Each structure stands twice: as structure tokens, then as C-alpha cells.
C-alpha positions in Angstrom: 17.6 26.0 -64.0 14.5 27.7 -65.2 12.9 30.6 -63.4 9.2 31.3 -63.6 6.6 33.6 -62.1 3.5 31.6 -61.2 0.1 32.3 -59.9 -1.2 29.8 -57.3 -4.3 29.7 -55.2 -4.1 30.6 -51.5 -4.9 27.0 -50.5 -2.1 25.6 -52.7 0.3 28.3 -51.2 -0.5 27.0 -47.7 0.1 23.4 -48.8 3.5 24.5 -50.2 4.3 26.2 -46.9 3.4 23.0 -45.0 5.6 20.9 -47.4 8.4 23.4 -47.0 8.2 23.2 -43.2 7.7 19.5 -42.9 10.8 18.6 -45.0 12.9 21.6 -43.8 13.3 23.1 -47.2 14.8 26.5 -47.8 12.1 28.0 -50.1 9.0 27.2 -52.0 11.0 26.3 -55.1 12.3 23.3 -53.3 8.8 22.5 -52.1 7.5 22.6 -55.7 10.3 20.4 -56.9 9.6 17.9 -54.2 5.9 17.8 -55.0 6.5 17.5 -58.8 9.1 14.7 -58.2 6.5 12.8 -56.0 3.9 13.2 -58.7 6.3 11.9 -61.3 7.2 8.8 -59.3 3.6 7.9 -58.5 1.6 9.0 -61.5 3.6 9.2 -64.7 4.2 6.3 -67.1 5.5 3.6 -64.9 6.9 1.7 -67.9 9.7 4.3 -68.1 11.0 3.7 -64.6 13.8 1.2 -64.0 11.8 -0.7 -61.4 9.2 -1.4 -64.0 11.8 -3.1 -66.3 12.7 -5.4 -63.4 9.1 -6.2 -62.7 8.5 -6.9 -66.4 11.5 -9.2 -66.6 10.2 -11.2 -63.7 6.8 -11.5 -65.3 8.3 -12.7 -68.6 10.3 -15.4 -66.7 7.1 -16.7 -65.1 5.1 -19.7 -66.2 2.6 -19.0 -69.0 0.0 -21.1 -70.6 -1.2 -21.1 -74.2 -4.9 -20.6 -74.7 -5.5 -24.3 -75.3 -3.6 -25.2 -72.1 -5.6 -22.6 -70.2 -8.9 -24.0 -71.5 -7.9 -27.5 -70.4 -7.0 -26.3 -66.9 -10.2 -24.4 -66.5 -12.5 -27.0 -68.1 
């Protein structure tokens, strides 16, 4: 575990207190960890997540047309 001294704005401090209270966490460290984990799940490179591999496999199994076949279908 890494320990750090951080400076945060008053508004962000209030948000951490709300997260801490809402989820019944012991301290702000747990609140920060929760917020960072949520950010990771929602914003960071989805191709690295296991769910993305499953989704990609399903896409690859689907029906695909070549360009010529597509142009015939559209025309």
C-alpha cells in the first residue's frame, strides 16, 4: 500500500465525504479508492477489460460482408 499526502479542493473534499457516507466507508482513503476504481471501469481502455474480449469474440463470430457484397446489397 502506498501512502501519500495530497492537496484537494474544498469542493472535492465534500464530495469525498459524501461518497464516504453513502457507501459506509471507514475513511477518505477508501472513498478515493472507490472513485478511482469507478473511473477505471468507466473510462480507461475498455479493450483491456475481460468483458471487452467477450464482446469482441461475439462481433468476430457475426456475419460480415466483403466490400463487393456490401455494394451489391446497398445498390
